[in-house]
C-alpha positions as CSV (number, residue, x, y, z in Angstrom):
1,M,3.7,35.3,50.0
2,E,3.6,38.7,47.9
3,V,5.8,38.9,45.1
4,A,6.2,42.3,43.7
5,R,7.7,41.5,40.1
6,T,7.9,44.6,38.2
7,H,9.2,43.1,34.9
8,T,9.9,39.9,33.5
9,L,13.3,38.9,32.3
10,A,12.3,39.3,28.8
11,E,11.3,43.0,29.0
12,L,14.6,43.5,30.8
13,R,16.6,41.8,28.3
14,A,14.7,43.8,25.4
15,T,14.8,47.1,27.1
16,H,18.5,47.2,27.9
17,A,19.9,44.9,25.0
18,D,22.6,48.0,24.3
19,L,24.0,48.6,27.9
20,P,27.4,49.3,27.7
21,V,29.9,46.7,30.0
22,D,30.2,47.9,33.6
23,S,27.4,50.6,33.8
24,K,24.5,51.3,36.0
25,T,21.1,52.1,34.9
26,G,19.7,53.5,38.5
27,Q,16.6,51.5,37.5
28,Q,15.1,49.7,40.4
29,V,13.1,46.3,39.5
30,G,11.7,43.1,41.0
31,I,12.1,40.2,39.1
32,A,11.5,36.2,39.6
33,G,13.0,33.2,38.2
34,R,14.0,29.7,38.9
35,V,17.8,29.2,39.5
36,V,19.4,26.9,36.9
37,F,23.1,28.2,37.7
38,A,24.6,29.4,40.9
39,R,28.4,30.1,41.8
40,N,29.0,31.7,45.4
41,S,32.1,33.4,46.6
42,G,33.3,35.2,49.4
43,K,31.6,38.5,48.9
44,L,29.8,38.0,45.8
45,C,27.0,35.5,44.5
46,F,26.2,34.9,41.0
47,A,22.7,33.2,39.9
48,T,21.1,32.5,36.8
49,L,17.4,33.0,36.7
50,Q,15.2,31.7,34.1
51,E,11.5,32.2,33.5
52,G,8.8,30.3,31.7
53,D,9.7,31.0,28.1
54,G,13.4,30.2,28.7
55,T,14.6,33.8,29.1
56,Q,17.4,34.0,31.6
57,L,19.1,36.9,33.4
58,Q,21.8,37.0,35.8
59,A,21.3,38.1,39.5
60,M,24.0,39.4,41.5
61,V,23.8,39.3,45.5
62,S,26.7,41.2,47.2
63,L,27.8,41.4,50.7
64,D,27.6,45.5,50.1
65,G,24.1,45.1,48.7
66,V,22.2,43.1,51.0
67,G,24.9,42.4,54.3
68,Q,26.4,39.6,56.0
69,E,23.4,37.9,57.4
70,S,21.2,38.0,53.9
71,L,24.3,36.7,52.1
72,D,25.1,33.9,54.2
73,A,21.3,33.0,54.0
74,W,21.4,33.1,50.4
75,K,24.7,30.7,50.4
76,S,22.9,28.1,52.9
77,D,19.4,28.1,51.5
78,V,19.3,28.6,48.0
79,D,19.6,25.8,45.6
80,L,19.3,24.7,42.0
81,G,15.5,24.8,41.0
82,D,14.6,27.2,43.7
83,I,12.2,29.7,42.3
84,V,13.3,33.2,43.9
85,F,12.5,36.8,43.7
86,V,15.3,39.4,43.6
87,H,14.9,43.1,43.8
88,G,17.8,45.5,42.9
89,E,19.2,47.7,40.3
90,V,19.7,46.9,36.8
91,I,23.3,47.0,35.9
92,S,25.7,45.4,33.4
93,S,28.8,43.9,35.1
94,R,32.5,44.0,34.5
95,R,32.2,40.9,32.0
96,G,28.9,43.1,30.2
97,E,26.6,40.5,31.4
98,L,23.0,42.1,32.0
99,S,22.2,41.7,35.7
100,V,20.1,42.8,38.6
101,L,22.3,43.6,41.7
102,A,20.1,42.6,44.6
103,D,19.2,44.8,47.6
104,S,16.8,42.0,48.8
105,W,16.0,38.8,47.8
106,Q,13.4,35.9,49.0
107,I,12.6,32.3,47.8
108,V,9.3,32.0,46.4
109,S,9.2,28.3,45.8
110,K,11.7,26.0,47.4
111,A,12.8,22.9,45.1
112,L,12.4,19.6,47.1
113,R,13.9,17.5,44.1
114,P,17.3,18.4,42.2
115,L,17.4,19.1,38.8
116,P,19.0,16.7,36.4
117,V,22.7,17.2,35.8
118,A,23.1,19.7,33.1
119,H,25.5,17.5,31.1
120,R,23.6,14.5,31.4
121,E,20.8,14.0,28.7
122,L,17.1,13.2,30.0
123,S,16.1,9.7,28.9
124,D,13.0,9.7,26.2
125,E,11.1,7.9,29.3
126,T,11.7,10.5,31.9
127,R,10.9,13.2,29.4
128,V,7.6,12.1,28.5
129,R,6.9,11.3,32.2
130,Q,8.1,14.1,33.6
131,R,7.5,16.9,30.9
132,Y,7.3,19.5,33.6
133,V,11.3,18.8,34.4
134,D,11.9,18.4,30.4
135,L,10.4,22.0,30.0
136,I,12.4,23.1,32.9
137,V,15.8,21.9,31.3
138,R,15.4,21.3,27.7
139,P,14.8,24.6,25.4
140,E,13.6,22.4,22.5
141,A,10.6,21.1,25.1
142,R,9.4,24.3,25.3
143,T,9.8,25.3,21.5
144,I,7.8,22.5,20.2
145,A,4.9,23.7,23.0
146,R,5.1,26.8,21.4
147,Q,5.0,25.6,18.0
148,R,2.2,23.4,18.6
149,V,0.2,26.3,20.1
150,A,1.2,28.3,16.6
151,V,0.1,25.4,14.5
152,V,-3.3,25.4,15.9
153,R,-3.9,28.6,15.8
154,A,-2.2,28.7,12.0
155,V,-5.0,25.8,11.1
156,R,-8.2,27.6,12.6
157,S,-7.2,31.0,10.8
158,A,-6.6,29.5,7.5
159,Y,-10.4,27.6,7.7
160,E,-11.7,30.9,9.0
161,R,-10.4,32.4,6.1
162,R,-11.9,30.1,3.5
163,G,-15.5,30.9,5.6
164,F,-15.5,27.7,7.6
165,L,-17.4,27.8,10.6
166,E,-16.0,26.1,13.6
167,V,-18.5,24.2,16.0
168,E,-18.7,21.4,18.3
169,T,-20.1,18.0,18.8
170,P,-20.4,15.3,21.4
171,M,-17.5,14.0,23.3
172,L,-19.9,11.4,24.7
173,Q,-22.0,9.3,22.1
174,T,-24.7,6.7,22.4
175,L,-22.9,4.8,19.2
176,A,-19.4,5.0,18.2
177,G,-19.6,6.0,14.4
178,G,-17.7,8.0,12.0
179,A,-14.3,5.8,11.8
180,A,-13.1,2.5,11.6
181,A,-12.0,2.2,14.9
182,R,-12.5,0.4,18.7
183,P,-14.0,3.1,21.0
184,F,-13.7,3.5,24.9
185,V,-16.5,2.5,26.8
186,T,-18.0,4.2,30.0
187,H,-21.4,4.3,31.7
188,S,-23.8,7.0,32.5
189,N,-25.5,6.5,35.8
190,A,-27.8,9.0,35.0
191,F,-29.3,7.6,31.9
192,D,-28.6,3.8,33.1
193,A,-26.7,3.4,29.7
194,D,-23.3,2.6,28.2
195,L,-21.8,5.6,26.2
196,F,-18.9,6.0,24.2
197,L,-16.0,8.5,24.1
198,R,-16.2,9.6,20.4
199,I,-14.0,7.9,17.7
200,A,-14.9,10.7,15.4
201,P,-17.3,13.8,14.9
202,E,-18.0,13.1,11.3
203,L,-21.9,11.9,11.6
204,F,-22.6,15.0,14.0
205,L,-20.7,17.3,11.7
206,K,-22.6,15.8,8.6
207,R,-25.7,16.4,10.5
208,A,-24.9,20.2,11.1
209,L,-24.4,20.2,6.8
210,V,-28.0,18.6,6.7
211,G,-29.1,21.6,9.0
212,G,-27.8,24.2,6.5
213,F,-24.5,25.1,7.3
214,E,-22.3,24.7,4.2
215,R,-18.6,24.8,5.7
216,V,-17.9,23.5,9.0
217,F,-15.0,22.5,10.9
218,E,-13.8,20.8,14.5
219,L,-10.6,21.0,16.0
220,N,-10.7,18.6,19.1
221,R,-10.3,15.5,20.8
222,N,-10.8,12.0,19.5
223,F,-10.4,8.9,21.4
224,R,-9.5,5.1,20.1
225,N,-8.9,2.1,22.2
226,E,-6.3,0.9,20.2
227,G,-2.3,0.5,19.9
228,A,0.0,3.1,21.0
229,D,3.2,3.6,19.5
230,S,5.5,6.4,17.2
231,T,2.4,7.7,15.0
232,H,-0.5,6.4,17.2
233,S,-2.0,7.8,20.6
234,P,-5.1,6.6,22.1
235,E,-6.0,10.1,22.8
236,F,-5.4,12.8,19.8
237,A,-6.3,16.1,18.6
238,M,-8.3,15.9,15.3
239,L,-9.6,18.4,12.5
240,E,-12.3,17.6,10.7
241,T,-13.8,19.7,7.9
242,Y,-16.6,19.9,5.4
243,Q,-17.7,21.5,2.6
244,A,-20.8,21.5,0.4
245,Y,-20.9,21.3,-3.1
246,G,-17.3,20.3,-3.3
247,T,-15.6,17.0,-4.5
248,Y,-12.5,15.1,-3.2
249,D,-10.3,17.0,-5.4
250,D,-11.1,20.1,-3.7
251,S,-10.2,19.1,-0.4
252,A,-6.9,17.9,-1.4
253,R,-6.1,21.4,-3.0
254,V,-7.8,23.1,0.2
255,T,-5.7,20.4,2.6
256,R,-2.5,21.2,0.7
257,E,-2.5,24.7,0.6
258,V,-3.6,24.7,4.5
259,I,-0.7,22.4,5.6
260,Q,1.7,24.9,3.6
261,E,0.2,27.9,4.8
262,V,0.7,26.4,8.4
263,A,4.3,25.7,7.9
264,D,4.9,29.3,6.6
265,E,3.1,31.0,9.6
266,A,4.2,28.5,12.3
267,I,7.3,27.0,11.4
268,G,8.4,29.9,8.9
269,T,9.5,27.9,6.1
270,R,8.2,25.2,3.8
271,Q,11.6,23.4,3.9
272,V,11.0,21.7,7.0
273,P,14.2,21.1,9.1
274,L,14.4,17.6,10.7
275,P,16.4,16.2,13.4
276,D,18.9,14.6,11.5
277,G,20.0,17.7,9.9
278,T,18.2,17.2,6.3
279,T,15.1,19.2,5.3
280,Y,11.7,17.9,4.3
281,D,10.2,19.9,1.2
282,L,6.4,20.8,1.5
283,D,6.5,23.5,-1.4
284,G,4.8,23.2,-4.7
285,E,2.6,20.6,-6.0
286,W,2.2,17.2,-4.5
287,A,2.5,13.7,-6.0
288,S,-1.0,11.8,-6.6
289,L,-1.1,8.4,-7.2
290,E,-4.3,5.6,-7.4
291,M,-4.3,2.5,-4.8
292,Y,-5.0,-0.4,-7.3
293,P,-2.4,0.8,-10.2
294,S,0.3,1.8,-7.5
295,L,-0.2,-1.9,-5.8
296,S,0.0,-3.6,-9.1
297,D,3.0,-1.8,-10.2
298,A,4.7,-2.6,-6.5
299,L,3.7,-6.7,-6.7
300,G,4.4,-6.6,-10.5
301,E,0.7,-8.3,-10.6
302,E,-2.5,-6.6,-11.8
303,I,-4.8,-6.3,-8.7
304,T,-8.4,-4.8,-9.2
305,P,-11.4,-4.5,-7.5
306,D,-12.4,-8.0,-8.7
307,T,-9.2,-9.9,-7.4
308,A,-10.2,-12.8,-5.6
309,V,-10.1,-12.8,-1.8
310,D,-7.8,-15.9,-2.0
311,R,-5.5,-14.6,-4.1
312,L,-5.0,-11.4,-2.0
313,W,-4.2,-14.1,1.0
314,A,-2.0,-16.0,-1.1
315,I,-0.1,-12.9,-1.9
316,A,0.1,-11.4,1.7
317,E,1.6,-15.2,2.9
318,A,4.2,-15.3,-0.1
319,R,5.4,-11.6,0.9
320,G,5.4,-12.1,4.8
321,V,2.5,-9.7,5.3
322,E,1.3,-10.7,8.6
323,I,-2.8,-10.3,8.7
324,P,-4.8,-11.9,11.4
325,R,-6.9,-14.6,10.0
326,D,-9.4,-14.3,12.7
327,R,-10.9,-10.8,11.6
328,G,-12.8,-11.5,9.0
329,Y,-10.9,-9.2,6.5
330,G,-12.4,-9.0,3.0
331,H,-11.2,-7.9,-0.2
332,G,-11.0,-4.2,0.5
333,K,-9.0,-4.5,3.9
334,L,-6.7,-6.8,2.5
335,V,-5.9,-4.8,-0.6
336,E,-5.2,-1.7,2.1
337,E,-3.0,-4.0,4.1
338,L,-1.0,-5.2,1.2
339,W,-0.7,-1.6,-0.2
340,E,0.5,-0.4,3.1
341,H,3.1,-2.9,3.5
342,A,4.4,-2.7,-0.4
343,V,3.7,1.1,-1.0
344,G,2.9,3.5,1.9
345,A,6.0,2.6,3.7
346,T,7.7,4.0,1.0
347,L,6.3,7.3,0.6
348,W,8.6,10.0,1.8
349,A,7.4,12.9,-0.2
350,P,3.9,14.5,0.4
351,T,1.9,11.9,-1.7
352,F,-1.9,12.0,-2.2
353,V,-3.3,8.3,-2.6
354,R,-6.7,8.1,-4.0
355,D,-9.7,5.5,-4.9
356,F,-10.0,3.2,-2.5
357,P,-12.0,-0.1,-2.4
358,V,-15.6,0.4,-1.4
359,E,-15.9,-1.9,1.3
360,T,-13.4,-0.2,3.6
361,T,-15.1,3.3,2.9
362,P,-18.5,3.0,3.9
363,L,-19.2,7.0,4.6
364,T,-17.8,7.8,1.0
365,R,-19.6,8.0,-2.5
366,A,-18.8,5.8,-5.5
367,H,-16.4,6.8,-8.1
368,R,-18.1,8.8,-10.9
369,A,-15.9,7.0,-13.3
370,I,-14.1,4.1,-12.4
371,P,-16.0,1.2,-10.8
372,G,-15.3,-0.5,-7.9
373,V,-13.8,2.0,-6.0
374,T,-14.7,5.2,-4.0
375,E,-13.7,8.8,-4.1
376,K,-11.3,9.2,-1.0
377,W,-7.7,10.2,-0.8
378,D,-5.0,9.7,2.0
379,L,-2.5,12.1,2.3
380,Y,1.2,10.5,3.0
381,V,4.2,12.3,4.3
382,R,7.1,10.8,5.3
383,R,5.9,7.3,5.4
384,F,2.9,8.0,7.7
385,E,-0.6,9.2,6.8
386,L,-1.3,12.5,7.7
387,A,-4.6,13.1,6.5
388,T,-7.7,11.6,4.5
389,G,-10.4,13.1,2.3
390,Y,-13.7,12.0,0.7
391,S,-16.4,13.0,-1.6
392,E,-19.2,11.9,1.1
393,L,-21.8,9.7,0.4
394,I,-25.1,11.5,0.8
395,D,-27.7,8.8,-0.8
396,P,-29.5,7.4,2.3
397,V,-30.5,4.1,0.8
398,V,-26.8,3.6,-0.2
399,Q,-25.7,4.4,3.2
400,R,-27.9,1.9,4.8
401,E,-26.9,-0.5,2.4
402,R,-23.2,-0.1,3.2
403,F,-23.8,0.0,7.1
404,A,-25.5,-3.4,6.6
405,A,-21.9,-4.7,5.0
406,Q,-20.4,-3.1,8.2
407,A,-22.4,-5.2,10.2
408,R,-22.1,-8.5,8.4
409,A,-18.1,-7.5,8.9
410,A,-18.5,-7.1,12.4
411,A,-20.3,-10.8,12.8
412,A,-17.2,-12.1,10.8
413,G,-14.7,-10.7,13.5
414,D,-13.9,-7.2,12.3
415,D,-14.1,-5.2,15.4
416,E,-13.4,-2.1,13.6
417,A,-16.6,-2.2,11.5
418,M,-18.9,0.8,11.6
419,V,-22.4,0.2,13.6
420,L,-25.7,1.4,12.1
421,D,-26.7,4.6,13.2
422,E,-30.5,5.1,12.6
423,D,-30.6,8.8,13.5
424,F,-28.0,9.5,11.0
425,L,-29.8,8.1,8.2
426,A,-32.9,10.0,9.4
427,A,-30.8,13.0,8.7
428,L,-29.7,12.0,5.2
429,E,-33.1,11.5,4.7
430,Y,-33.9,15.0,4.8
431,G,-31.3,15.9,2.4
432,M,-27.9,16.6,2.4
433,P,-26.1,18.4,-0.3
434,P,-23.2,17.0,-2.3
435,T,-20.0,17.4,0.5
436,T,-16.4,16.6,0.5
437,G,-14.7,16.2,4.0
438,T,-11.4,15.9,5.2
439,G,-9.6,14.8,8.6
440,M,-6.5,15.3,9.7
441,G,-4.4,14.8,13.1
442,I,-2.7,17.8,14.5
443,D,-0.2,15.3,16.4
444,R,0.9,14.2,13.2
445,L,0.9,17.4,11.5
446,L,3.3,18.6,14.1
447,M,5.4,15.2,13.4
448,A,5.4,16.4,9.9
449,L,6.5,19.7,10.5
450,T,9.0,18.7,13.2
451,G,10.3,15.5,12.3
452,L,9.5,14.5,16.0
453,S,7.6,11.4,17.4
454,I,4.0,11.9,18.4
455,R,4.7,11.5,22.2
456,E,7.1,14.6,21.6
457,T,4.4,16.7,19.9
458,V,2.2,16.3,23.0
459,L,2.9,18.3,26.0
460,F,1.5,15.7,28.3
461,P,1.3,12.1,26.5
462,L,-0.5,9.1,27.9
463,V,2.1,6.9,29.6
464,R,1.6,3.6,31.3
465,R,1.3,3.7,35.1
466,Q,4.6,3.2,36.7
467,G,4.3,-0.2,38.1
468,A,1.4,-1.4,36.2
């Protein structure tokens, strides 16, 4: 079916924004849109057409314009949800509504399912399962989809302005490395070997730095076979960046600047409006605290890298922090779990949390001045982790020792421990410059900039199969 559309609805609204009430233009146009409202009377029918960006325009189908047979067909055949083509003259109605007065029309696509009733909100479950319906009936859904595109574009532009090169690394990997997470496993018939959907691009991006690229980033998908909730999704968009000759102080500064620039460009303000009517302030400098001192303050007891594991277990039990005993957690994991419960859950304003246990940060260099911790920060925004950054470990000997410790943790039951990657160690043995790296979830960045859940920020989120 040929549809001779000459203008979008948005173009007509822009061209004839000041058309006087009850006037004609003499301009003949062809428009198309989905019928989202219809009112039929004896000799004149009205329909509101909507196009993909949400722009609406009125179509008028009259007896004088199309004849009795075509008018009767409109009344009997056209339903809410149908996509129709209308040809006619651009006019302003007696009530001043910009309209197209039809001389012909046709159904372009028939809706076999009715649209949701306008006065009844879609359930959260329907909105994510049938996002296509959500996009039709809810302007907010279209807005967040466009904001996501704007955010991704702004992030890329911010790093390109700073001289970073965007590169691509493998999605299918022979080893699942670069993060502490459980991978998805698949099988390659061609290689007759198990492969893993990547949990992070980190180890390949570092190989790029060994090869001579000094500033690189990748914005792409990661996959982790773990839980799904309001801040986690098994498939998610992730930004990772690496900068040679920088420290974790540098990456923290750049991360703050980039987020503020993205808020300016994609949202239009650093005072982010939230769904409850409040605002969230991203402007200015951000707070910073250290993990061990902040945990000590929250517990009222000094916790250091030397605190015994038995004491940490006792604190967890006394405070009702549920930590599985069978996962082989050592000092570092217990400290992080206690910190998350006592401190992380309270951090509303943007806050950099610094200096993590060595045990839980095997790819991070030891702190230059503080024994027992590494140069790592996490950025917390509205009580969830948004980004993380390191001064990277570049010593292949120490890196091998860290991988060995991870192997022991895995043997003790930690299913998120990292695996030893000999090829990555070989790359480090060629020499990698001092480097800082950053990882930031794009879905979570949208959460921070909109106040929505992670499923609202993803156009088509993963949902459980119905009936499963």
